[in-house]
Gaussian input, Z-matrix of N, CA and C with variables (Angstrom, degrees):
# hf/3-21g

backbone

0 1
 N
 C     1     B1
 C     2     B2     1     A1
 N     3     B3     2     A2     1     D1
 C     4     B4     3     A3     2     D2
 C     5     B5     4     A4     3     D3
 N     6     B6     5     A5     4     D4
 C     7     B7     6     A6     5     D5
 C     8     B8     7     A7     6     D6
 N     9     B9     8     A8     7     D7
 C    10    B10     9     A9     8     D8
 C    11    B11    10    A10     9     D9
 N    12    B12    11    A11    10    D10
 C    13    B13    12    A12    11    D11
 C    14    B14    13    A13    12    D12
 N    15    B15    14    A14    13    D13
 C    16    B16    15    A15    14    D14
 C    17    B17    16    A16    15    D15
 N    18    B18    17    A17    16    D16
 C    19    B19    18    A18    17    D17
 C    20    B20    19    A19    18    D18
 N    21    B21    20    A20    19    D19
 C    22    B22    21    A21    20    D20
 C    23    B23    22    A22    21    D21
 N    24    B24    23    A23    22    D22
 C    25    B25    24    A24    23    D23
 C    26    B26    25    A25    24    D24
 N    27    B27    26    A26    25    D25
 C    28    B28    27    A27    26    D26
 C    29    B29    28    A28    27    D27
 N    30    B30    29    A29    28    D28
 C    31    B31    30    A30    29    D29
 C    32    B32    31    A31    30    D30
 N    33    B33    32    A32    31    D31
 C    34    B34    33    A33    32    D32
 C    35    B35    34    A34    33    D33
 N    36    B36    35    A35    34    D34
 C    37    B37    36    A36    35    D35
 C    38    B38    37    A37    36    D36
 N    39    B39    38    A38    37    D37
 C    40    B40    39    A39    38    D38
 C    41    B41    40    A40    39    D39
 N    42    B42    41    A41    40    D40
 C    43    B43    42    A42    41    D41
 C    44    B44    43    A43    42    D42
 N    45    B45    44    A44    43    D43
 C    46    B46    45    A45    44    D44
 C    47    B47    46    A46    45    D45
 N    48    B48    47    A47    46    D46
 C    49    B49    48    A48    47    D47
 C    50    B50    49    A49    48    D48
 N    51    B51    50    A50    49    D49
 C    52    B52    51    A51    50    D50
 C    53    B53    52    A52    51    D51
 N    54    B54    53    A53    52    D52
 C    55    B55    54    A54    53    D53
 C    56    B56    55    A55    54    D54
 N    57    B57    56    A56    55    D55
 C    58    B58    57    A57    56    D56
 C    59    B59    58    A58    57    D57
 N    60    B60    59    A59    58    D58
 C    61    B61    60    A60    59    D59
 C    62    B62    61    A61    60    D60
 N    63    B63    62    A62    61    D61
 C    64    B64    63    A63    62    D62
 C    65    B65    64    A64    63    D63
 N    66    B66    65    A65    64    D64
 C    67    B67    66    A66    65    D65
 C    68    B68    67    A67    66    D66
 N    69    B69    68    A68    67    D67
 C    70    B70    69    A69    68    D68
 C    71    B71    70    A70    69    D69
 N    72    B72    71    A71    70    D70
 C    73    B73    72    A72    71    D71
 C    74    B74    73    A73    72    D72
 N    75    B75    74    A74    73    D73
 C    76    B76    75    A75    74    D74
 C    77    B77    76    A76    75    D75
 N    78    B78    77    A77    76    D76
 C    79    B79    78    A78    77    D77
 C    80    B80    79    A79    78    D78
 N    81    B81    80    A80    79    D79
 C    82    B82    81    A81    80    D80
 C    83    B83    82    A82    81    D81
 N    84    B84    83    A83    82    D82
 C    85    B85    84    A84    83    D83
 C    86    B86    85    A85    84    D84
 N    87    B87    86    A86    85    D85
 C    88    B88    87    A87    86    D86
 C    89    B89    88    A88    87    D87
 N    90    B90    89    A89    88    D88
 C    91    B91    90    A90    89    D89
 C    92    B92    91    A91    90    D90
 N    93    B93    92    A92    91    D91
 C    94    B94    93    A93    92    D92
 C    95    B95    94    A94    93    D93
 N    96    B96    95    A95    94    D94
 C    97    B97    96    A96    95    D95
 C    98    B98    97    A97    96    D96
 N    99    B99    98    A98    97    D97
 C   100   B100    99    A99    98    D98
 C   101   B101   100   A100    99    D99
 N   102   B102   101   A101   100   D100
 C   103   B103   102   A102   101   D101
 C   104   B104   103   A103   102   D102
 N   105   B105   104   A104   103   D103
 C   106   B106   105   A105   104   D104
 C   107   B107   106   A106   105   D105
 N   108   B108   107   A107   106   D106
 C   109   B109   108   A108   107   D107
 C   110   B110   109   A109   108   D108
 N   111   B111   110   A110   109   D109
 C   112   B112   111   A111   110   D110
 C   113   B113   112   A112   111   D111
 N   114   B114   113   A113   112   D112
 C   115   B115   114   A114   113   D113
 C   116   B116   115   A115   114   D114
 N   117   B117   116   A116   115   D115
 C   118   B118   117   A117   116   D116
 C   119   B119   118   A118   117   D117
 N   120   B120   119   A119   118   D118
 C   121   B121   120   A120   119   D119
 C   122   B122   121   A121   120   D120
 N   123   B123   122   A122   121   D121
 C   124   B124   123   A123   122   D122
 C   125   B125   124   A124   123   D123
 N   126   B126   125   A125   124   D124
 C   127   B127   126   A126   125   D125
 C   128   B128   127   A127   126   D126
 N   129   B129   128   A128   127   D127
 C   130   B130   129   A129   128   D128
 C   131   B131   130   A130   129   D129
 N   132   B132   131   A131   130   D130
 C   133   B133   132   A132   131   D131
 C   134   B134   133   A133   132   D132
 N   135   B135   134   A134   133   D133
 C   136   B136   135   A135   134   D134
 C   137   B137   136   A136   135   D135
 N   138   B138   137   A137   136   D136
 C   139   B139   138   A138   137   D137
 C   140   B140   139   A139   138   D138
 N   141   B141   140   A140   139   D139
 C   142   B142   141   A141   140   D140
 C   143   B143   142   A142   141   D141
 N   144   B144   143   A143   142   D142
 C   145   B145   144   A144   143   D143
 C   146   B146   145   A145   144   D144
 N   147   B147   146   A146   145   D145
 C   148   B148   147   A147   146   D146
 C   149   B149   148   A148   147   D147
 N   150   B150   149   A149   148   D148
 C   151   B151   150   A150   149   D149
 C   152   B152   151   A151   150   D150

   B1=1.4632
   B2=1.4638
   B3=1.3882
   B4=1.5419
   B5=1.4767
   B6=1.3355
   B7=1.3972
   B8=1.4969
   B9=1.3634
   B10=1.3788
   B11=1.5383
   B12=1.3376
   B13=1.5423
   B14=1.5219
   B15=1.2599
   B16=1.3895
   B17=1.4998
   B18=1.2581
   B19=1.3945
   B20=1.4739
   B21=1.2973
   B22=1.4489
   B23=1.5475
   B24=1.3208
   B25=1.5209
   B26=1.5122
   B27=1.2442
   B28=1.4256
   B29=1.5458
   B30=1.3667
   B31=1.4256
   B32=1.5424
   B33=1.3601
   B34=1.4552
   B35=1.5009
   B36=1.3568
   B37=1.4456
   B38=1.5406
   B39=1.2891
   B40=1.5233
   B41=1.5396
   B42=1.2438
   B43=1.4848
   B44=1.5235
   B45=1.3003
   B46=1.4556
   B47=1.4823
   B48=1.3947
   B49=1.4152
   B50=1.5804
   B51=1.3506
   B52=1.4246
   B53=1.5938
   B54=1.3165
   B55=1.4024
   B56=1.5227
   B57=1.3297
   B58=1.4795
   B59=1.4462
   B60=1.3469
   B61=1.3889
   B62=1.5445
   B63=1.3193
   B64=1.3777
   B65=1.4882
   B66=1.3694
   B67=1.5141
   B68=1.4193
   B69=1.3432
   B70=1.4432
   B71=1.5479
   B72=1.2743
   B73=1.4779
   B74=1.4841
   B75=1.3559
   B76=1.4132
   B77=1.5169
   B78=1.3444
   B79=1.5470
   B80=1.5103
   B81=1.4317
   B82=1.4351
   B83=1.5072
   B84=1.3366
   B85=1.4229
   B86=1.5298
   B87=1.3553
   B88=1.4391
   B89=1.4733
   B90=1.3734
   B91=1.4727
   B92=1.5306
   B93=1.3564
   B94=1.3173
   B95=1.5725
   B96=1.2649
   B97=1.3452
   B98=1.4587
   B99=1.3252
   B100=1.4733
   B101=1.5068
   B102=1.3429
   B103=1.5080
   B104=1.4972
   B105=1.2862
   B106=1.4822
   B107=1.5195
   B108=1.4052
   B109=1.4302
   B110=1.4862
   B111=1.2977
   B112=1.6230
   B113=1.4178
   B114=1.3861
   B115=1.4119
   B116=1.6020
   B117=1.3582
   B118=1.4571
   B119=1.5491
   B120=1.3684
   B121=1.3959
   B122=1.5395
   B123=1.2864
   B124=1.5243
   B125=1.5696
   B126=1.3276
   B127=1.4766
   B128=1.6042
   B129=1.2777
   B130=1.4335
   B131=1.4978
   B132=1.3380
   B133=1.4564
   B134=1.5904
   B135=1.3100
   B136=1.3419
   B137=1.5645
   B138=1.3287
   B139=1.4163
   B140=1.5310
   B141=1.3035
   B142=1.4752
   B143=1.4599
   B144=1.3035
   B145=1.4120
   B146=1.5320
   B147=1.2748
   B148=1.4646
   B149=1.4822
   B150=1.3175
   B151=1.4722
   B152=1.5502
   A1=111.25
   A2=113.92
   A3=114.22
   A4=115.66
   A5=117.36
   A6=119.42
   A7=109.73
   A8=119.09
   A9=126.07
   A10=112.12
   A11=110.65
   A12=115.98
   A13=103.67
   A14=125.87
   A15=126.09
   A16=111.99
   A17=121.01
   A18=123.64
   A19=115.35
   A20=118.72
   A21=127.02
   A22=110.18
   A23=116.15
   A24=118.45
   A25=112.05
   A26=120.69
   A27=129.70
   A28=112.70
   A29=112.58
   A30=120.70
   A31=112.25
   A32=115.70
   A33=120.13
   A34=110.47
   A35=115.28
   A36=121.38
   A37=112.00
   A38=113.77
   A39=114.66
   A40=109.54
   A41=118.06
   A42=121.81
   A43=101.54
   A44=123.03
   A45=124.84
   A46=107.14
   A47=119.82
   A48=121.42
   A49=112.49
   A50=113.68
   A51=119.25
   A52=112.97
   A53=114.52
   A54=115.82
   A55=121.53
   A56=107.80
   A57=118.20
   A58=115.70
   A59=119.44
   A60=127.92
   A61=114.35
   A62=117.75
   A63=118.73
   A64=113.08
   A65=115.82
   A66=121.74
   A67=109.65
   A68=121.19
   A69=123.37
   A70=107.48
   A71=120.37
   A72=121.99
   A73=110.60
   A74=118.37
   A75=121.24
   A76=113.12
   A77=114.43
   A78=118.93
   A79=108.50
   A80=118.18
   A81=119.65
   A82=116.10
   A83=117.14
   A84=120.81
   A85=112.72
   A86=117.63
   A87=121.90
   A88=109.90
   A89=113.24
   A90=117.57
   A91=111.63
   A92=121.93
   A93=119.86
   A94=110.95
   A95=124.59
   A96=133.76
   A97=113.95
   A98=123.28
   A99=120.26
   A100=110.88
   A101=119.18
   A102=122.61
   A103=103.96
   A104=123.77
   A105=122.55
   A106=112.04
   A107=115.43
   A108=118.28
   A109=112.82
   A110=116.84
   A111=119.55
   A112=104.48
   A113=124.20
   A114=129.35
   A115=105.16
   A116=114.40
   A117=123.05
   A118=108.68
   A119=117.93
   A120=121.66
   A121=113.70
   A122=115.09
   A123=118.94
   A124=109.28
   A125=117.32
   A126=125.14
   A127=109.12
   A128=114.97
   A129=116.44
   A130=108.29
   A131=107.35
   A132=119.82
   A133=106.91
   A134=121.57
   A135=122.55
   A136=109.32
   A137=119.71
   A138=115.57
   A139=108.11
   A140=114.72
   A141=119.96
   A142=111.09
   A143=116.10
   A144=126.34
   A145=113.67
   A146=117.12
   A147=112.02
   A148=107.58
   A149=117.27
   A150=121.33
   A151=112.15
   D1=-34.69
   D2=-174.34
   D3=-61.36
   D4=-30.31
   D5=177.06
   D6=-62.40
   D7=-52.09
   D8=-177.47
   D9=-57.90
   D10=-41.68
   D11=-179.27
   D12=-64.38
   D13=-48.42
   D14=179.94
   D15=-61.41
   D16=-40.12
   D17=178.49
   D18=-67.63
   D19=-32.17
   D20=174.48
   D21=-72.94
   D22=-48.05
   D23=177.14
   D24=-62.43
   D25=-34.81
   D26=-177.15
   D27=-79.28
   D28=-16.37
   D29=179.76
   D30=75.82
   D31=24.92
   D32=172.03
   D33=-70.39
   D34=-34.54
   D35=178.52
   D36=-129.38
   D37=150.71
   D38=175.92
   D39=-95.42
   D40=177.30
   D41=-176.11
   D42=-67.94
   D43=-39.74
   D44=-176.29
   D45=-61.71
   D46=-48.63
   D47=-179.34
   D48=-64.45
   D49=-34.37
   D50=177.51
   D51=-62.02
   D52=-28.80
   D53=176.33
   D54=-55.32
   D55=-30.16
   D56=178.02
   D57=-57.59
   D58=-32.82
   D59=-175.21
   D60=-92.47
   D61=7.10
   D62=-179.69
   D63=-90.35
   D64=134.19
   D65=-177.24
   D66=-69.62
   D67=128.04
   D68=177.34
   D69=-146.94
   D70=177.11
   D71=174.91
   D72=-61.59
   D73=-37.42
   D74=179.63
   D75=-77.97
   D76=-22.22
   D77=-179.02
   D78=-130.51
   D79=73.49
   D80=-177.04
   D81=-66.00
   D82=-10.62
   D83=-177.49
   D84=-103.46
   D85=19.65
   D86=174.43
   D87=-64.04
   D88=167.92
   D89=-174.53
   D90=-110.41
   D91=-19.79
   D92=178.57
   D93=-129.38
   D94=156.57
   D95=179.02
   D96=-76.51
   D97=157.03
   D98=174.29
   D99=-62.09
   D100=-27.72
   D101=-180.00
   D102=-71.01
   D103=-45.11
   D104=178.66
   D105=-61.07
   D106=-40.88
   D107=175.05
   D108=-55.36
   D109=-40.70
   D110=-179.40
   D111=-69.72
   D112=-38.20
   D113=-172.84
   D114=-61.40
   D115=-45.60
   D116=-171.78
   D117=-74.42
   D118=-50.35
   D119=-169.52
   D120=-97.82
   D121=-13.82
   D122=179.57
   D123=72.33
   D124=15.46
   D125=179.65
   D126=-121.68
   D127=144.43
   D128=175.00
   D129=-74.65
   D130=144.31
   D131=178.95
   D132=-83.35
   D133=122.63
   D134=178.25
   D135=-129.97
   D136=129.24
   D137=-179.57
   D138=-79.57
   D139=149.38
   D140=178.85
   D141=-90.06
   D142=113.36
   D143=174.79
   D144=-62.86
   D145=135.46
   D146=176.31
   D147=-90.27
   D148=141.01
   D149=178.44
   D150=-87.10

């Protein structure tokens, strides 16, 4: 998680780009948990439901 935290603080990635590395049922190979996403971005991680 430290890498992603540094990347976000340094503005190498946006919160939208960081969503790609969150581990979910749809993305079992993610690198961070939804809780870590919230810790890094201070935003809740919500999966986008397809209509």
